[in-house]
ZABA-460664 format. One record per residue: residue in three letters; x, y, z of N, C-alpha, C, O in turn; residue number from 1; chain. Coordinates in nm, 4 decimals. Layout:
res  n.u  n.v  n.w  ca.u  ca.v  ca.w  c.u  c.v  c.w  o.u  o.v  o.w  n  chain
Ala  X  Y  Z  X  Y  Z  X  Y  Z  X  Y  Z  NUM  A
...
This chain:
res  n.u  n.v  n.w  ca.u  ca.v  ca.w  c.u  c.v  c.w  o.u  o.v  o.w  n  chain
Met  0.1055  -0.1028  -0.0147  0.0130  -0.0050  0.0024  0.0333  0.1418  -0.0043  -0.0010  0.1831  0.1065  1  A
Lys  0.0654  0.2262  -0.0662  0.1509  0.3562  -0.1432  0.0782  0.4583  -0.0396  -0.0435  0.4731  -0.0283  2  A
Thr  0.1886  0.5311  0.0396  0.1980  0.6534  0.2077  0.1811  0.7722  0.0520  0.2274  0.7850  -0.0614  3  A
Tyr  0.1182  0.8138  0.1117  0.0786  0.9269  -0.0180  0.0768  1.0752  0.1474  0.0217  1.0642  0.2569  4  A
Leu  0.1646  1.1987  0.0887  0.1762  1.3081  0.1972  0.1457  1.4576  0.1417  0.1505  1.5671  0.1976  5  A
Glu  0.1155  1.4218  0.0214  0.0294  1.5631  -0.0166  -0.0505  1.4548  -0.1684  -0.0508  1.3456  -0.2252  6  A
Ile  -0.1122  1.6046  -0.1649  -0.2622  1.5604  -0.2346  -0.2651  1.5474  -0.4338  -0.3378  1.5036  -0.5230  7  A
Glu  -0.1516  1.6088  -0.4187  -0.0988  1.5769  -0.5895  -0.0273  1.3945  -0.6294  -0.0493  1.3354  -0.7351  8  A
Ala  0.0405  1.3501  -0.5357  0.0732  1.2372  -0.5205  -0.0586  1.1415  -0.5047  -0.0830  1.0474  -0.5801  9  A
Leu  -0.1006  1.1623  -0.4469  -0.2715  1.1393  -0.4461  -0.3383  1.1745  -0.5998  -0.2636  1.2652  -0.6365  10  A
Leu  -0.3609  1.1698  -0.6249  -0.4131  1.2276  -0.7541  -0.3678  1.1398  -0.9267  -0.4219  1.0925  -1.0266  11  A
Glu  -0.1907  1.1715  -0.8468  -0.0854  1.0752  -1.0026  -0.1503  0.9240  -0.9660  -0.2115  0.8529  -1.0457  12  A
Gly  -0.1223  0.8942  -0.8293  -0.1562  0.7195  -0.8164  -0.3114  0.7059  -0.7698  -0.2847  0.6079  -0.7003  13  A
Ser  -0.4121  0.7174  -0.7554  -0.5501  0.7035  -0.8232  -0.5861  0.6575  -0.9325  -0.5424  0.7106  -1.0346  14  A
Gln  -0.6739  0.5483  -0.9410  -0.7196  0.4860  -1.0576  -0.8514  0.5345  -1.0289  -0.9041  0.5659  -1.1357  15  A
Phe  -0.9358  0.5564  -0.9217  -1.0862  0.5752  -0.9657  -1.1021  0.7303  -0.8473  -1.0434  0.7278  -0.7391  16  A
Ile  -1.1728  0.8331  -0.8823  -1.2099  0.8726  -0.7815  -1.3383  0.9449  -0.7719  -1.3991  0.9786  -0.8736  17  A
Gly  -1.3843  0.9715  -0.6450  -1.5428  0.9825  -0.6069  -1.5804  1.0567  -0.5715  -1.5132  1.1588  -0.5860  18  A
Gln  -1.6923  1.0686  -0.5095  -1.7875  1.1478  -0.3852  -1.9264  1.0660  -0.3483  -2.0197  1.0947  -0.4234  19  A
Gly  -1.9527  0.9796  -0.2567  -2.0794  0.9469  -0.2592  -2.0578  0.9374  -0.0587  -1.9888  0.9809  0.0334  20  A
Val  -2.2093  0.8198  -0.0986  -2.2746  0.8701  0.0755  -2.2225  0.6977  0.1302  -2.1888  0.6013  0.0613  21  A
Ile  -2.2332  0.7113  0.2671  -2.1581  0.5731  0.2426  -2.3335  0.5731  0.4001  -2.3841  0.6434  0.4876  22  A
His  -2.3538  0.3675  0.2949  -2.4619  0.3410  0.3484  -2.4262  0.2376  0.4834  -2.5080  0.2265  0.5747  23  A
Ala  -2.3545  0.1973  0.4840  -2.3534  0.1250  0.6159  -2.1500  0.1626  0.6600  -2.0678  0.2423  0.6147  24  A
Val  -2.1455  0.0495  0.7722  -2.0015  0.0667  0.8457  -2.0652  -0.0638  0.8881  -2.1760  -0.0779  0.9398  25  A
Gln  -1.9577  -0.1762  0.8510  -1.9419  -0.3520  0.9466  -1.8610  -0.3371  0.9552  -1.7916  -0.3239  0.8544  26  A
Pro  -1.7831  -0.3230  1.1381  -1.6096  -0.3822  1.1269  -1.6304  -0.5653  1.1364  -1.7017  -0.6611  1.1664  27  A
Gly  -1.4681  -0.5010  1.0690  -1.4394  -0.7164  1.0887  -1.2923  -0.6765  1.0861  -1.2525  -0.5816  1.1537  28  A
Phe  -1.1975  -0.7607  0.9955  -1.1023  -0.8088  0.9737  -1.0541  -0.8549  0.8550  -1.1130  -0.9533  0.8103  29  A
Leu  -0.9597  -0.8096  0.7888  -0.9013  -0.8397  0.6605  -0.7540  -0.8478  0.6787  -0.6644  -0.7656  0.6979  30  A
Asp  -0.7618  -0.9778  0.6658  -0.5754  -1.0062  0.6724  -0.5381  -1.0263  0.8393  -0.4197  -1.0052  0.8655  31  A
Gly  -0.5870  -1.0475  0.9034  -0.6400  -1.0657  1.0763  -0.6102  -0.8927  1.1262  -0.5859  -0.8800  1.2462  32  A
His  -0.6112  -0.7375  1.0255  -0.6015  -0.5954  1.1142  -0.7746  -0.5812  1.0862  -0.8185  -0.6184  0.9774  33  A
Pro  -0.8717  -0.5231  1.1958  -0.9876  -0.4152  1.1928  -0.9890  -0.3551  1.1035  -0.9183  -0.2612  1.0669  34  A
Val  -1.0788  -0.4096  1.0560  -1.1436  -0.2846  0.9416  -1.2736  -0.2165  0.9344  -1.3726  -0.2865  0.9557  35  A
Ser  -1.2878  -0.1099  0.9119  -1.4017  -0.0972  0.9271  -1.4770  -0.0601  0.7344  -1.4682  0.0473  0.6749  36  A
Met  -1.5581  -0.2176  0.6716  -1.5880  -0.2154  0.5373  -1.7044  -0.0981  0.5662  -1.7779  -0.0609  0.6577  37  A
Leu  -1.6758  -0.0683  0.4422  -1.7837  0.0394  0.4554  -1.8495  0.0701  0.2724  -1.7929  0.0862  0.1643  38  A
Ser  -2.0070  0.0656  0.3209  -2.1091  0.0697  0.1813  -2.0695  0.1644  0.0861  -1.9767  0.2008  0.1583  39  A
Val  -2.0612  0.2155  0.0168  -2.0760  0.3899  -0.0437  -2.1344  0.3388  -0.1567  -2.1089  0.2377  -0.2222  40  A
Glu  -2.2251  0.4336  -0.1702  -2.2499  0.4518  -0.2834  -2.1938  0.5972  -0.3709  -2.1912  0.7111  -0.3244  41  A
Ile  -2.1616  0.5647  -0.4763  -2.1504  0.6566  -0.5629  -2.1478  0.7502  -0.5817  -2.0569  0.7590  -0.6642  42  A
Ala  -2.1960  0.8724  -0.5603  -2.2646  1.0165  -0.6592  -2.2203  1.0221  -0.7319  -2.2727  0.9619  -0.8256  43  A
Arg  -2.1416  1.0651  -0.7500  -2.0728  1.0967  -0.8522  -1.9225  1.0482  -0.9034  -1.8862  0.9502  -0.8383  44  A
Pro  -1.8322  1.0877  -0.9958  -1.7238  0.9494  -1.0349  -1.7063  1.0707  -1.0308  -1.8021  1.1437  -1.0056  45  A
Leu  -1.5829  1.1218  -1.0541  -1.5076  1.2463  -1.0617  -1.3734  1.2232  -1.1502  -1.3391  1.3141  -1.2258  46  A
Phe  -1.3005  1.1100  -1.1433  -1.2582  1.0581  -1.2424  -1.2292  0.8461  -1.1983  -1.2458  0.7594  -1.1125  47  A
Ser  -1.1625  0.8815  -1.3764  -1.1754  0.7203  -1.3446  -1.1170  0.6509  -1.4124  -1.1811  0.6460  -1.5174  48  A
Gln  -0.9847  0.5581  -1.4237  -0.9279  0.5119  -1.5389  -0.9758  0.3960  -1.6253  -0.9123  0.3749  -1.7287  49  A
Ser  -1.1137  0.2927  -1.5867  -1.1630  0.1983  -1.6414  -1.3019  0.2378  -1.7088  -1.3820  0.3123  -1.6523  50  A
Val  -1.3187  0.1942  -1.8061  -1.4736  0.2446  -1.8697  -1.5963  0.2330  -1.7527  -1.6841  0.3138  -1.7224  51  A
Gln  -1.5610  0.0808  -1.6934  -1.6245  0.0517  -1.5701  -1.6011  0.1606  -1.4181  -1.5084  0.1672  -1.3373  52  A
Lys  -1.7615  0.2517  -1.4318  -1.7628  0.3573  -1.3145  -1.8850  0.2708  -1.1920  -1.9989  0.2886  -1.2351  53  A
Pro  -1.8859  0.2014  -1.0811  -1.9713  0.1524  -1.0349  -2.0233  0.2113  -0.9572  -1.9495  0.2727  -0.8801  54  A
Lys  -2.2120  0.2264  -0.9320  -2.2565  0.3420  -0.8262  -2.2344  0.2416  -0.7154  -2.2729  0.3242  -0.6326  55  A
Leu  -2.2077  0.1415  -0.6446  -2.1365  0.1047  -0.5233  -2.0592  0.0734  -0.5401  -2.0111  0.0426  -0.6492  56  A
Ile  -1.9971  0.0664  -0.3972  -1.8313  0.0127  -0.3708  -1.8140  -0.0169  -0.2734  -1.9084  -0.0270  -0.1951  57  A
Tyr  -1.6910  -0.0426  -0.2376  -1.6885  -0.1788  -0.0695  -1.5815  -0.0842  -0.0489  -1.5405  -0.0216  -0.1466  58  A
Ile  -1.5348  -0.0669  0.0560  -1.4332  -0.0291  0.1180  -1.3695  -0.0771  0.2518  -1.4336  -0.0838  0.3567  59  A
Ala  -1.2587  -0.1047  0.2413  -1.1998  -0.1646  0.3542  -1.1119  -0.0586  0.4201  -0.9893  -0.0509  0.4134  60  A
Tyr  -1.2037  0.0289  0.4908  -1.1183  0.1217  0.5306  -0.9777  0.0817  0.7124  -1.0283  0.0193  0.8056  61  A
Pro  -0.8864  0.1090  0.7204  -0.8364  0.0520  0.8446  -0.8337  0.1185  1.0093  -0.7489  0.1509  1.0925  62  A
Asn  -0.9802  0.1154  0.9965  -1.0084  0.1774  1.1117  -1.1205  0.1082  1.1395  -1.1919  0.0992  1.0396  63  A
Ala  -1.1712  0.0477  1.2494  -1.3291  -0.0092  1.3647  -1.2797  0.0059  1.4503  -1.1600  0.0087  1.4788  64  A
Lys  -1.4118  0.0238  1.5311  -1.4250  -0.0806  1.6752  -1.4678  -0.1804  1.6135  -1.5064  -0.2100  1.5005  65  A
Ile  -1.4478  -0.2416  1.7447  -1.5136  -0.3483  1.7654  -1.5088  -0.4170  1.9076  -1.4005  -0.3863  1.9573  66  A
Gln  -1.5864  -0.5033  2.0002  -1.6147  -0.5427  2.0909  -1.6452  -0.6936  2.0904  -1.7047  -0.7571  2.0034  67  A
Val  -1.5777  -0.7495  2.2371  -1.5355  -0.8707  2.2642  -1.5775  -0.8330  2.4173  -1.5293  -0.7442  2.4877  68  A
Asn  -1.6863  -0.9303  2.4501  -1.7201  -0.9270  2.5978  -1.7645  -0.8113  2.6594  -1.8129  -0.8052  2.7725  69  A
Gly  -1.7412  -0.6901  2.5576  -1.8243  -0.6105  2.6708  -1.6938  -0.5166  2.6539  -1.7042  -0.4021  2.6979  70  A
Ala  -1.6010  -0.5460  2.6084  -1.4242  -0.4726  2.5909  -1.4111  -0.3913  2.4838  -1.2933  -0.4035  2.4501  71  A
Thr  -1.4594  -0.3229  2.4183  -1.3915  -0.2360  2.2914  -1.2658  -0.2115  2.2970  -1.1902  -0.1929  2.3923  72  A
Phe  -1.2374  -0.2147  2.0921  -1.0768  -0.2081  2.1259  -1.1049  -0.0665  1.9390  -1.1844  -0.0376  1.8496  73  A
Cys  -1.0155  -0.0452  1.9759  -1.0236  0.0537  1.8339  -0.8791  0.0692  1.7622  -0.7734  0.0912  1.8213  74  A
Ser  -0.8934  0.0562  1.6486  -0.8454  0.0487  1.5406  -0.7235  0.1973  1.4841  -0.6342  0.2052  1.3997  75  A
Gly  -0.7795  0.2869  1.5774  -0.7434  0.4036  1.4780  -0.6708  0.4913  1.4953  -0.7043  0.6095  1.4879  76  A
Leu  -0.5486  0.4472  1.5238  -0.4282  0.5447  1.5469  -0.3890  0.6096  1.4554  -0.3617  0.7277  1.4765  77  A
Arg  -0.3730  0.5530  1.3222  -0.3070  0.6485  1.2233  -0.4478  0.7558  1.1739  -0.4348  0.8663  1.1212  78  A
His  -0.5549  0.7006  1.2013  -0.6646  0.7942  1.1585  -0.7467  0.8286  1.2451  -0.7672  0.7272  1.3118  79  A
Pro  -0.7972  0.8984  1.2783  -0.9029  0.8434  1.5011  -1.0288  0.8785  1.4103  -1.1255  0.8940  1.4850  80  A
Tyr  -1.0686  0.8996  1.2569  -1.1964  0.9081  1.2290  -1.3356  0.8017  1.1938  -1.3649  0.7680  1.0791  81  A
Ile  -1.4020  0.7639  1.3021  -1.4691  0.7166  1.2800  -1.6161  0.7387  1.2008  -1.7146  0.7941  1.2496  82  A
Pro  -1.6026  0.6671  1.0337  -1.6885  0.6726  0.9515  -1.8118  0.6808  1.0091  -1.8203  0.6410  1.1252  83  A
Arg  -1.9215  0.7283  0.9486  -2.0382  0.6990  0.9748  -2.1783  0.6837  0.8846  -2.1521  0.7069  0.7666  84  A
Ile  -2.2987  0.6562  0.9023  -2.3841  0.5933  0.8093  -2.4858  0.7271  0.7265  -2.5943  0.7594  0.7746  85  A
Gly  -2.4361  0.7862  0.6130  -2.5407  0.8748  0.5568  -2.3506  0.9660  0.5872  -2.3853  1.0748  0.6333  86  A
Gly  -2.2417  0.9673  0.5837  -2.1734  1.0911  0.6080  -2.1467  1.0881  0.4285  -2.1945  1.0146  0.3421  87  A
Arg  -2.0766  1.1704  0.4228  -2.0478  1.1627  0.2699  -1.8821  1.2199  0.2855  -1.8260  1.2840  0.3744  88  A
Ile  -1.8323  1.1600  0.1463  -1.6778  1.0874  0.1302  -1.6449  1.1260  -0.0240  -1.7018  1.1261  -0.1332  89  A
Ala  -1.5520  1.1501  0.0179  -1.4484  1.1232  -0.0706  -1.3547  1.0160  -0.1414  -1.2446  1.0250  -0.0871  90  A
Thr  -1.3527  0.9075  -0.2511  -1.2287  0.9040  -0.2359  -1.1219  0.8608  -0.2927  -1.1523  0.8629  -0.4120  91  A
Phe  -1.0283  0.8272  -0.2854  -0.9304  0.7950  -0.4383  -0.8638  0.6754  -0.3784  -0.8283  0.6607  -0.2614  92  A
Leu  -0.8516  0.5831  -0.4905  -0.8812  0.4263  -0.4606  -0.7641  0.3853  -0.5463  -0.7441  0.4604  -0.6418  93  A
Asp  -0.6957  0.2996  -0.5355  -0.6012  0.1880  -0.6595  -0.6776  0.1229  -0.7110  -0.7926  0.1648  -0.7243  94  A
Lys  -0.6234  -0.0583  -0.7787  -0.7103  -0.0551  -0.7717  -0.8084  -0.1881  -0.6841  -0.7663  -0.2462  -0.5841  95  A
Pro  -0.9537  -0.2173  -0.7550  -0.9805  -0.3119  -0.6792  -0.8707  -0.3969  -0.6541  -0.7599  -0.4036  -0.7075  96  A
Ile  -0.9469  -0.4894  -0.5206  -0.8903  -0.6490  -0.4583  -0.9748  -0.7197  -0.5341  -0.9095  -0.7754  -0.6223  97  A
Asp  -1.1027  -0.7470  -0.5428  -1.1552  -0.8438  -0.6244  -1.1812  -0.8193  -0.7424  -1.1663  -0.7100  -0.7971  98  A
Arg  -1.2377  -0.9566  -0.8104  -1.2507  -0.9234  -1.0044  -1.3717  -0.8700  -1.0190  -1.4037  -0.8541  -1.1368  99  A
Asp  -1.4669  -0.8295  -0.9221  -1.6085  -0.7197  -0.9737  -1.5903  -0.6051  -0.9820  -1.6605  -0.5190  -1.0351  100  A
Gly  -1.4520  -0.5935  -0.9069  -1.3937  -0.3932  -0.9343  -1.4756  -0.3407  -0.8629  -1.5264  -0.2346  -0.8991  101  A
Lys  -1.5239  -0.4223  -0.6975  -1.6388  -0.3440  -0.6438  -1.5229  -0.2883  -0.4606  -1.5247  -0.2006  -0.3742  102  A
Leu  -1.4606  -0.3849  -0.4894  -1.4239  -0.3905  -0.3589  -1.2418  -0.3482  -0.3208  -1.1604  -0.4288  -0.3660  103  A
Phe  -1.2079  -0.2747  -0.2728  -1.1067  -0.1524  -0.2751  -1.0204  -0.1429  -0.1191  -1.1170  -0.1648  -0.0460  104  A
Phe  -0.9282  -0.1285  -0.0443  -0.8373  -0.1398  0.0541  -0.7910  0.0010  0.0557  -0.6882  0.0301  -0.0054  105  A
Ala  -0.8383  0.0641  0.1014  -0.7758  0.2287  0.1234  -0.7394  0.2819  0.2345  -0.8156  0.2725  0.3307  106  A
Ser  -0.6075  0.3541  0.2479  -0.5136  0.3414  0.3633  -0.5908  0.4715  0.4009  -0.6404  0.5074  0.2940  107  A
Pro  -0.6324  0.5750  0.5127  -0.6704  0.6521  0.5485  -0.6359  0.7939  0.5556  -0.6890  0.8818  0.6235  108  A
Glu  -0.5268  0.8021  0.4649  -0.5076  0.8874  0.3589  -0.5542  0.9314  0.2545  -0.5716  1.0506  0.2292  109  A
Met  -0.5935  0.7833  0.1424  -0.7048  0.8368  0.0440  -0.9094  0.8510  0.0417  -0.9951  0.8576  -0.0464  110  A
Ile  -0.9074  0.8492  0.2529  -1.0162  0.8466  0.2076  -1.0513  1.0407  0.2677  -0.9794  1.0979  0.3495  111  A
Phe  -1.1526  1.0931  0.2125  -1.2020  1.2005  0.3483  -1.2662  1.1874  0.3184  -1.3008  1.1464  0.2076  112  A
Phe  -1.3769  1.2517  0.5087  -1.4371  1.2165  0.5256  -1.5223  1.3483  0.5492  -1.4550  1.4513  0.5479  113  A
Glu  -1.6845  1.3662  0.5747  -1.7456  1.4893  0.6032  -1.8158  1.4210  0.7671  -1.8857  1.3211  0.7845  114  A
Asp  -1.7627  1.5216  0.8668  -1.8049  1.5398  1.0040  -1.9320  1.5825  1.0168  -1.9554  1.6917  0.9651  115  A
Ser  -2.0347  1.5183  1.0797  -2.1214  1.5953  1.1022  -2.1144  1.7405  1.1109  -2.2168  1.7590  1.1767  116  A
Phe  -2.0713  1.8439  1.0934  -2.0836  1.9844  1.1167  -2.0235  1.9838  0.9779  -1.9564  2.0835  0.9510  117  A
Gly  -2.0315  1.9165  0.9102  -1.9789  1.9719  0.7085  -1.7898  1.9902  0.7376  -1.7277  2.0081  0.6328  118  A
Ser  -1.7519  1.9885  0.7945  -1.6263  1.9931  0.8173  -1.5373  1.9005  0.7616  -1.5773  1.7858  0.7415  119  A
Leu  -1.4065  1.9374  0.7296  -1.3291  1.8351  0.6502  -1.2559  1.8059  0.8159  -1.1953  1.8733  0.8993  120  A
Pro  -1.3016  1.6710  0.8024  -1.1493  1.6184  0.9395  -0.9934  1.4940  0.8298  -0.9981  1.3725  0.8106  121  A
Ala  -0.8553  1.6181  0.7747  -0.7927  1.5018  0.7304  -0.7344  1.4416  0.7808  -0.6868  1.4220  0.8926  122  A
Pro  -0.7373  1.4099  0.6949  -0.5644  1.2890  0.7211  -0.4813  1.3613  0.7427  -0.4262  1.4459  0.6722  123  A
Pro  -0.4567  1.3055  0.9275  -0.3127  1.3738  0.9458  -0.2470  1.3775  0.8619  -0.2373  1.4990  0.8446  124  A
Arg  -0.1613  1.3106  0.7554  -0.0635  1.3005  0.6951  -0.0263  1.3772  0.5882  0.0823  1.4101  0.5405  125  A
Leu  -0.1799  1.4053  0.5519  -0.2024  1.5215  0.4567  -0.2525  1.6749  0.4896  -0.2637  1.7743  0.4178  126  A
Lys  -0.2817  1.6477  0.6503  -0.3482  1.8070  0.6933  -0.2057  1.9585  0.6395  -0.2433  2.0722  0.6109  127  A
Leu  -0.1023  1.9295  0.6390  0.0360  2.0739  0.6095  0.0159  2.0492  0.4786  0.1026  2.1158  0.4220  128  A
Asp  -0.0746  1.9685  0.3633  -0.0087  1.9780  0.2455  -0.1215  2.1328  0.2008  -0.2231  2.1414  0.2698  129  A
Pro  -0.1055  2.2172  0.1184  -0.1456  2.4120  0.0744  -0.2683  2.3220  0.0730  -0.3443  2.3153  0.1696  130  A
Phe  -0.2876  2.2445  -0.0534  -0.4076  2.2070  -0.0873  -0.5352  2.1901  0.0344  -0.6382  2.2576  0.0339  131  A
Ile  -0.5101  2.1127  0.1085  -0.5461  2.0852  0.2315  -0.5886  2.2482  0.3108  -0.6937  2.3122  0.3109  132  A
His  -0.4919  2.2669  0.3557  -0.4699  2.3362  0.4510  -0.5801  2.3940  0.4905  -0.6594  2.3486  0.5730  133  A
Asn  -0.5877  2.4935  0.4336  -0.6577  2.5904  0.4079  -0.8023  2.5844  0.3839  -0.8649  2.6870  0.3572  134  A
Thr  -0.8812  2.4237  0.3953  -0.9461  2.4139  0.3464  -1.0473  2.3422  0.4090  -1.0091  2.2256  0.3995  135  A
Glu  -1.1927  2.3430  0.4888  -1.2165  2.3920  0.6470  -1.3080  2.2601  0.5843  -1.2773  2.1435  0.6091  136  A
Thr  -1.4241  2.2984  0.4997  -1.5499  2.2485  0.4788  -1.4822  2.1335  0.3978  -1.3664  2.1315  0.3562  137  A
Phe  -1.5971  2.0204  0.3817  -1.5885  1.8995  0.3054  -1.6600  1.9806  0.1248  -1.6295  1.9498  0.0096  138  A
Asp  -1.7445  2.0714  0.1691  -1.8156  2.1128  -0.0071  -1.6368  2.1830  -0.0812  -1.5938  2.1776  -0.1964  139  A
Asn  -1.5671  2.2490  0.0598  -1.4775  2.3474  -0.0055  -1.3789  2.2632  -0.1342  -1.3499  2.2706  -0.2536  140  A
Phe  -1.3524  2.1721  0.0038  -1.2405  2.0446  -0.0571  -1.2952  1.9786  -0.2015  -1.2232  1.9894  -0.3008  141  A
Leu  -1.4216  1.9117  -0.2103  -1.4851  1.9358  -0.3020  -1.5038  2.0165  -0.4273  -1.5201  1.9551  -0.5327  142  A
Lys  -1.5032  2.1317  -0.4268  -1.5058  2.2774  -0.4806  -1.3359  2.2031  -0.5428  -1.2968  2.1220  -0.6268  143  A
Lys  -1.2862  2.2832  -0.4502  -1.1299  2.2357  -0.5379  -1.0672  2.1562  -0.6085  -0.9723  2.1722  -0.6852  144  A
Leu  -1.1115  2.0894  -0.5858  -1.0868  1.8960  -0.6080  -1.1477  1.8939  -0.7306  -1.0759  1.8464  -0.8185  145  A
Arg  -1.2733  1.9354  -0.7708  -1.3146  1.9346  -0.8821  -1.2630  2.0062  -1.0432  -1.2615  1.9699  -1.1608  146  A
Phe  -1.2275  2.1180  -0.9699  -1.0973  2.2348  -0.9761  -0.9869  2.1906  -1.0864  -0.9735  2.2027  -1.2082  147  A
Cys  -0.8849  2.1084  -0.9330  -0.7551  2.0413  -1.0105  -0.7963  1.9380  -1.1181  -0.7211  1.9203  -1.2140  148  A
Leu  -0.9236  1.8623  -1.1057  -0.9400  1.7156  -1.2007  -0.9168  1.7707  -1.2950  -0.8249  1.7232  -1.3616  149  A
Gln  -1.0047  1.9295  -1.3623  -1.0580  1.9607  -1.4648  -0.9041  2.0527  -1.5775  -0.8764  2.0602  -1.6972  150  A
Gln  -0.8444  2.1044  -1.4468  -0.7099  2.1576  -1.5203  -0.6395  2.0341  -1.5003  -0.5297  2.0705  -1.4583  151  A
Arg  -0.6397  1.9906  -1.5025  -0.5623  1.8330  -1.5758  -0.6017  1.7270  -1.6523  -0.5872  1.6048  -1.6474  152  A
Leu  -0.6637  1.8179  -1.7355  -0.7497  1.7098  -1.8772  -0.7207  1.7964  -1.9746  -0.7554  1.7729  -2.0904  153  A
């Protein structure tokens, strides 16, 4: 899995960029690590290297709260944000990890969430990137992202 420290590298390394809404969050495990399996309806694909533009994707996100016998375990050390149903999301994704092209693994810097206040809790590794640093709301982030993608075409 690649690590991105700036938005420009993230744009270059992504095969699919889209915005959508989280419909389900299911805690579980992938390769022995806790993940939240996000079911995301893509409202607007912003960029795709593939002809296929899925309307529903699944993202294994490396942050989960798991309860076992009344004890809660959390794996959100790199990105403390816990996704919520109904929350808006912007995704920068590599190749899918399934044959149907709908299941992706995403490191924390590949996903941007809108919190319940409309703010943008930026991934810690990207907070100092000038593109993100002065971007306070999710809507402003999407506006800047769409402009940036149009400039690249």
